C-alpha positions as CSV (number, residue, x, y, z in Angstrom):
1,M,-81.7,-159.8,7.3
2,S,-84.0,-157.4,5.5
3,S,-86.0,-154.9,7.5
4,I,-88.6,-154.4,4.8
5,Q,-91.1,-156.9,3.4
6,V,-93.0,-156.1,0.2
7,D,-96.2,-158.0,-0.7
8,D,-97.8,-157.5,-4.1
9,K,-101.5,-158.1,-4.0
10,E,-102.9,-157.6,-7.5
11,G,-101.1,-154.3,-8.0
12,I,-101.4,-153.1,-4.4
13,Y,-97.9,-153.0,-2.9
14,Y,-97.8,-153.5,0.8
15,I,-94.5,-152.2,2.2
16,L,-94.2,-153.6,5.7
17,M,-91.5,-152.5,8.1
18,N,-90.2,-155.6,9.8
19,N,-87.4,-155.2,12.3
20,P,-88.7,-156.3,15.7
21,E,-85.3,-156.1,17.3
22,T,-85.2,-152.3,16.9
23,K,-89.0,-151.7,16.9
24,N,-88.6,-150.5,13.3
25,S,-86.3,-147.6,14.4
26,L,-85.2,-145.3,11.6
27,D,-81.6,-146.1,11.3
28,L,-79.6,-145.9,8.0
29,A,-80.3,-149.6,7.1
30,M,-84.1,-149.1,7.5
31,A,-84.0,-145.8,5.6
32,T,-82.1,-147.3,2.7
33,E,-84.3,-150.3,2.4
34,L,-87.5,-148.2,2.7
35,Y,-86.2,-145.8,0.0
36,E,-85.4,-148.7,-2.4
37,A,-88.8,-150.3,-1.8
38,V,-90.7,-147.1,-2.5
39,R,-88.6,-146.2,-5.6
40,E,-89.1,-149.7,-7.1
41,A,-92.8,-149.5,-6.5
42,N,-93.0,-146.1,-8.1
43,E,-91.1,-147.3,-11.2
44,N,-93.2,-150.5,-11.5
45,P,-96.1,-149.9,-14.1
46,S,-98.1,-152.8,-12.5
47,C,-98.2,-151.1,-9.2
48,N,-101.3,-148.9,-8.6
49,A,-101.1,-148.2,-4.9
50,I,-98.5,-148.4,-2.1
51,V,-99.6,-149.2,1.5
52,F,-97.2,-148.7,4.4
53,L,-97.7,-150.9,7.5
54,S,-95.7,-152.5,10.2
55,K,-95.4,-156.3,10.3
56,A,-95.8,-156.1,14.1
57,R,-99.1,-155.3,15.7
58,A,-97.6,-153.6,18.8
59,F,-95.6,-150.9,17.0
60,F,-95.4,-149.0,13.7
61,S,-92.0,-147.4,14.3
62,S,-90.1,-146.3,17.4
63,G,-88.7,-143.4,15.4
64,P,-85.0,-142.4,15.9
65,A,-82.6,-145.0,17.4
66,L,-81.9,-143.2,20.7
67,D,-78.8,-145.2,21.5
68,E,-77.3,-144.2,18.1
69,L,-78.2,-140.6,18.7
70,I,-76.5,-140.7,22.1
71,E,-73.3,-142.1,20.5
72,L,-73.4,-139.6,17.6
73,S,-73.6,-136.8,20.2
74,T,-70.2,-137.8,21.5
75,L,-68.4,-138.2,18.2
76,Q,-66.5,-135.4,16.4
77,N,-68.1,-136.4,13.1
78,G,-71.5,-137.0,14.6
79,A,-73.2,-134.2,12.7
80,A,-72.0,-135.7,9.3
81,L,-73.2,-139.2,10.3
82,L,-76.6,-137.9,11.4
83,S,-76.9,-135.9,8.2
84,E,-76.4,-139.1,6.2
85,V,-79.3,-140.8,7.9
86,V,-81.6,-137.8,7.7
87,E,-80.8,-137.2,4.1
88,K,-81.8,-140.8,3.2
89,L,-85.0,-140.5,5.2
90,N,-85.7,-137.2,3.4
91,Q,-85.3,-139.1,0.1
92,V,-88.0,-141.5,1.3
93,I,-90.3,-138.6,2.1
94,L,-89.8,-137.1,-1.3
95,E,-90.2,-140.4,-3.1
96,I,-93.6,-140.8,-1.3
97,Y,-94.7,-137.2,-1.9
98,H,-94.0,-137.2,-5.6
99,S,-95.2,-140.8,-6.1
100,P,-97.4,-141.3,-9.2
101,K,-99.2,-144.0,-7.2
102,L,-101.8,-143.8,-4.5
103,T,-99.9,-143.8,-1.1
104,I,-101.5,-144.9,2.1
105,A,-100.1,-145.1,5.6
106,G,-101.9,-147.5,8.1
107,V,-100.6,-146.7,11.5
108,H,-101.1,-148.9,14.6
109,G,-99.3,-149.5,17.9
110,Y,-97.0,-146.6,18.4
111,A,-95.2,-144.3,16.0
112,Y,-92.8,-141.9,17.8
113,G,-91.4,-138.8,16.2
114,G,-90.0,-139.6,12.8
115,G,-91.9,-142.9,12.9
116,L,-95.0,-140.9,12.1
117,N,-93.4,-138.0,10.3
118,I,-92.0,-139.9,7.3
119,M,-95.6,-141.0,6.6
120,L,-97.1,-137.5,6.6
121,A,-96.4,-137.3,2.8
122,C,-98.8,-140.1,2.1
123,D,-102.0,-139.3,0.2
124,Y,-104.2,-141.0,2.8
125,R,-103.5,-141.7,6.4
126,I,-105.5,-144.0,8.6
127,A,-104.8,-145.0,12.2
128,E,-106.0,-147.3,14.8
129,E,-107.6,-145.2,17.6
130,K,-105.2,-146.6,20.2
131,A,-102.1,-145.7,18.2
132,K,-99.7,-143.5,20.2
133,F,-97.5,-140.7,19.1
134,I,-94.9,-138.3,20.5
135,E,-93.3,-135.2,19.0
136,N,-90.8,-134.5,21.7
137,F,-88.0,-133.0,19.6
138,H,-87.7,-130.0,22.0
139,Y,-87.0,-132.2,25.0
140,M,-84.5,-134.4,23.1
141,G,-82.6,-131.2,22.3
142,F,-83.4,-131.1,18.6
143,T,-85.5,-129.1,16.2
144,P,-88.2,-130.8,14.2
145,D,-87.2,-132.9,11.1
146,L,-88.5,-135.4,8.6
147,S,-91.3,-133.0,7.3
148,A,-92.9,-132.4,10.8
149,S,-92.6,-128.6,10.5
150,Y,-93.9,-128.7,6.9
151,F,-96.9,-131.0,7.0
152,L,-98.2,-130.7,10.6
153,P,-99.1,-127.0,10.3
154,R,-100.8,-127.7,7.0
155,Y,-102.8,-130.6,8.4
156,I,-103.6,-129.6,11.9
157,G,-102.9,-125.9,12.0
158,L,-100.1,-123.9,13.7
159,S,-101.8,-123.9,17.2
160,H,-102.2,-127.6,17.4
161,T,-98.7,-128.1,16.0
162,M,-97.1,-125.8,18.5
163,E,-99.0,-127.4,21.4
164,L,-97.7,-130.9,20.5
165,L,-94.1,-129.7,19.9
166,L,-93.9,-127.5,23.0
167,T,-95.4,-130.1,25.4
168,G,-93.8,-133.2,23.8
169,R,-96.8,-135.1,25.3
170,M,-97.9,-138.5,24.2
171,F,-101.3,-138.5,22.3
172,T,-103.5,-141.0,20.7
173,A,-105.1,-141.1,17.2
174,K,-108.5,-141.0,19.0
175,E,-107.6,-137.7,20.7
176,V,-106.8,-136.0,17.4
177,A,-109.4,-137.7,15.3
178,D,-111.0,-134.4,14.3
179,W,-107.8,-132.4,13.8
180,G,-107.1,-133.5,10.2
181,L,-103.9,-135.5,10.9
182,F,-105.6,-138.7,9.8
183,H,-108.3,-139.1,7.2
184,D,-109.8,-142.0,9.2
185,V,-109.4,-143.3,12.7
186,V,-110.9,-146.7,13.4
187,E,-111.3,-149.0,16.4
188,K,-109.2,-152.0,15.4
189,R,-106.3,-152.9,13.1
190,A,-108.5,-155.4,11.3
191,V,-111.0,-152.7,10.4
192,M,-108.1,-150.5,9.3
193,L,-106.9,-153.2,6.9
194,E,-110.4,-153.7,5.5
195,R,-110.7,-149.9,4.9
196,I,-107.4,-149.8,3.1
197,D,-108.2,-152.7,0.9
198,T,-111.6,-151.1,0.0
199,L,-110.1,-147.8,-0.8
200,C,-107.4,-149.3,-3.0
201,R,-110.0,-151.5,-4.9
202,Q,-112.2,-148.4,-5.4
203,F,-109.2,-146.3,-6.6
204,V,-108.1,-148.7,-9.3
205,Q,-111.5,-148.5,-11.0
206,G,-110.7,-144.9,-11.9
207,E,-108.1,-143.5,-14.3
208,S,-104.9,-143.9,-12.3
209,R,-102.8,-142.0,-14.8
210,N,-104.5,-138.8,-13.7
211,L,-103.5,-139.2,-10.1
212,Q,-100.2,-137.4,-10.3
213,R,-101.8,-134.4,-12.1
214,M,-104.6,-134.3,-9.6
215,K,-102.0,-134.2,-6.8
216,E,-100.2,-131.4,-8.6
217,L,-103.4,-129.4,-9.1
218,L,-104.3,-129.6,-5.4
219,R,-100.8,-128.7,-4.2
220,T,-100.1,-125.8,-6.5
221,S,-103.5,-124.3,-5.9
222,F,-102.0,-122.7,-2.7
223,Y,-99.4,-120.9,-4.7
224,S,-101.0,-120.2,-8.1
225,T,-103.2,-117.3,-9.1
226,L,-106.7,-118.2,-10.1
227,E,-106.0,-117.5,-13.7
228,E,-102.9,-119.7,-13.7
229,H,-104.8,-122.5,-12.0
230,L,-107.8,-122.4,-14.3
231,E,-105.5,-122.6,-17.3
232,K,-103.7,-125.6,-15.9
233,E,-107.1,-127.3,-15.0
234,K,-108.3,-126.7,-18.6
235,R,-105.0,-128.1,-20.1
236,Y,-105.1,-131.3,-18.0
237,L,-108.9,-131.8,-18.5
238,T,-108.8,-131.6,-22.3
239,D,-105.7,-133.8,-22.4
240,C,-107.8,-136.6,-20.9
241,L,-109.4,-136.9,-24.3
242,N,-106.2,-138.6,-25.5
243,F,-107.0,-141.6,-23.3
244,P,-108.7,-144.2,-25.5
245,E,-110.6,-145.7,-22.5
246,L,-112.3,-142.4,-21.8
247,T,-115.4,-143.0,-23.9
248,G,-116.0,-146.3,-22.2
249,R,-115.6,-144.8,-18.8
250,L,-118.1,-142.0,-19.7
251,K,-120.6,-144.5,-21.0
252,S,-120.2,-146.6,-17.8
253,V,-120.9,-143.6,-15.6
254,A,-123.8,-142.6,-17.7
255,G,-125.2,-146.1,-17.4
256,M,-124.9,-146.0,-13.6
257,S,-126.6,-142.6,-13.5
258,L,-129.6,-143.9,-15.4
259,T,-130.1,-146.9,-13.1
260,N,-130.0,-144.7,-9.9
């Protein structure tokens, strides 16, 4: 039985985790199916946006399968087996991060550890205010993985990240609404789904082919000199003149400006 359901709604690909038996835990089967779903969406020219959700209302993902981790800790080849799962999940994260599509995570219920961390690479993250999270690597006896130590300091700062990792406490989306972890925190799942749909519909009105270059400009701005960055901006900007639809888009924007 598949743990992933993919719904195509007019070019918006909803990838829903759907394994109620394991509460969408991140085992090898889930990781493999998730990777294949994201890769196929990335390669599909009719796909404009990818939205990650859980089919269940009560949980997004329980994160690592604790019973499997316990078993692995007793096996001589446990490290190799764990590495296989983590490597596949790392591939999921990279596939999301480098996606040419708009990627959105809609988190509700609870998302523990890696259940949240694999979604940190998404372009837009929205959560139900009651959604619950735990980053308790330290008390499980592990170091952070699945992008936690990369994205969390960038989004919420080193101090907040250290506090969550050192205490391992449970926190809600509402508690951290102003930290930068999520772009939007809403009261109900229904409102979250409406916001996601509105964002996707708005996005497809623009030039989606520029999204990947816009992502690159934002990410490399932290490591480039101003001179290098200005040159890259100029190169990408002038290249947009090669899009035959550009004239029509400019006229449309000019028309809207005149009516306002």
